[in-house]
C-alpha positions in Angstrom: 66.0 75.2 95.6 65.6 77.6 92.8 68.5 79.2 90.9 67.8 82.4 92.8 68.2 80.9 96.2 69.9 83.3 98.6 73.3 81.9 99.8 75.8 82.9 102.4 79.5 82.3 102.8 81.0 82.9 106.3 84.8 83.4 106.0 86.5 82.7 109.4 90.2 83.3 109.7 91.9 81.0 112.1 92.7 82.4 115.6 96.2 83.6 116.6 98.9 81.0 116.1 102.2 80.5 117.8 105.5 80.9 116.0 107.3 77.7 116.6 109.8 75.3 115.2 106.9 73.2 113.8 106.2 73.4 110.0 103.8 76.2 109.1 101.1 73.6 108.6 101.5 72.2 112.1 101.6 75.5 114.1 99.3 75.4 117.1 97.2 78.2 118.5 98.7 80.7 120.9 97.0 81.4 124.2 95.3 84.5 122.7 94.0 82.2 119.9 92.6 79.7 122.3 90.7 82.6 124.0 89.5 84.3 120.8 88.2 81.2 118.9 85.3 80.5 121.3 84.4 84.2 121.3 84.2 84.1 117.5 82.1 80.9 117.7 79.8 82.5 120.3 79.4 85.6 118.1 78.5 83.4 115.1 76.0 81.4 117.1 74.4 84.6 118.5 74.0 85.9 114.9 71.5 83.2 114.2 73.4 82.1 111.0 72.5 78.5 110.4 75.5 76.8 108.8 74.9 73.8 106.6 78.5 72.9 105.8 81.9 73.8 107.3 85.0 73.5 105.1 88.1 73.6 107.3 91.7 73.8 106.3 93.8 70.8 107.4 96.3 73.0 109.2 96.6 72.6 112.9 95.6 76.2 113.8 92.4 76.0 111.7 91.4 72.7 113.0 92.0 73.9 116.6 90.1 77.2 115.9 87.1 75.2 114.6 87.1 72.7 117.5 87.0 75.6 120.0 84.4 77.7 118.0 82.0 74.9 117.1 81.4 74.1 120.8 79.5 77.4 120.9 77.1 76.5 118.2 73.6 75.1 118.9 74.2 72.3 116.5 77.4 71.1 114.8 77.2 71.4 111.0 78.6 68.8 108.7 82.4 69.4 108.5 84.8 68.6 105.7 88.6 69.0 106.3 89.9 70.3 103.0 93.6 70.3 102.1 93.0 72.8 99.2 92.2 75.6 101.7 95.8 75.7 103.0 97.6 78.5 101.1 94.8 78.8 98.6 94.7 81.8 96.3 91.5 83.8 95.7 90.9 82.0 92.4 91.4 78.6 94.0 89.0 79.5 96.8 86.3 80.6 94.3 86.8 77.4 92.3 86.4 75.3 95.5 83.2 77.2 96.4 81.9 76.5 92.9 82.0 72.8 93.8 79.6 73.1 96.7 76.3 71.3 96.4 73.3 73.5 95.8 71.7 71.8 98.8 74.0 74.1 100.9 72.6 77.5 101.7 75.2 78.6 104.1 78.9 77.7 103.9 81.4 78.3 106.7 85.1 78.4 105.6 87.8 78.2 108.2 91.0 79.3 106.5 94.0 81.6 106.2 95.1 85.0 105.1 95.7 86.4 102.6 93.0 84.1 101.0 90.2 85.0 103.5 90.7 88.7 103.1 91.2 88.5 99.4 88.1 86.4 98.6 85.9 88.6 100.8 87.1 91.7 99.0 86.8 90.1 95.5 83.4 88.6 96.0 81.9 91.8 97.5 80.6 93.9 94.6 78.5 95.7 97.3 78.7 96.2 101.0 76.2 96.9 103.8 77.1 99.8 106.0 80.7 100.3 106.8 81.7 96.7 106.5 84.0 97.0 103.5 85.6 100.2 104.9 86.4 98.4 108.1 87.7 95.3 106.4 89.9 97.5 104.2 91.1 99.7 107.0 91.6 97.0 109.7 92.7 94.0 107.6 91.3 90.5 108.3 92.6 89.9 111.8 92.9 86.5 113.4 89.6 85.0 114.6 87.7 87.6 112.5 84.9 86.6 110.2 83.2 88.2 107.2 79.8 87.2 105.7 79.2 87.5 102.0 75.7 86.9 100.6 74.8 86.2 96.9 71.9 84.8 94.9 72.0 81.7 92.7 73.8 78.4 92.5 77.3 77.9 93.8 78.7 77.4 90.3 77.6 81.0 89.5 79.8 82.5 92.3 82.3 84.8 90.8 84.0 88.2 91.6 81.7 91.0 92.4 78.4 89.1 92.7 78.1 89.2 96.5 77.3 91.7 99.2 79.5 91.9 102.3 76.9 92.0 105.0 79.0 91.6 108.1 82.6 91.9 109.3 83.4 91.1 112.9 86.7 91.0 114.8 87.3 89.9 118.4 88.1 93.5 119.2 84.6 94.7 118.2 
């Protein structure tokens, strides 16, 4: 693939989790989360986005979200459970994305706020339609996803180089 290969990052926030006595890392999905995760998976599958690699936080709620969402996909992409996604800052997320192999055209990240919202906002130097307005106004709700497109190798990904092409929430 050339240096100008179009690439895509799909940022999926975990579905609604329960507040429990468990550690934050081990919180399971709430009933609403178990309903919304497959809906998000179906919406992603219907979008026609072909995912090459999924990076999923090791937290229980992200793993459960992914398990429910991926069943809606026509094919299961290679999945890596990545500890560094849990509580990652925007800078840590971009550094992690910079490590992705250039064989990957589309990356799905299943993670947490405020990281998912922050990295979508920081990467998006441009936006298609009202996507950025909606993201800013509505926040990055549980089971929502944003799609950011950019050109070039993963190691060139930095603030402002992308275009926010889609923002979807289960309430859309």
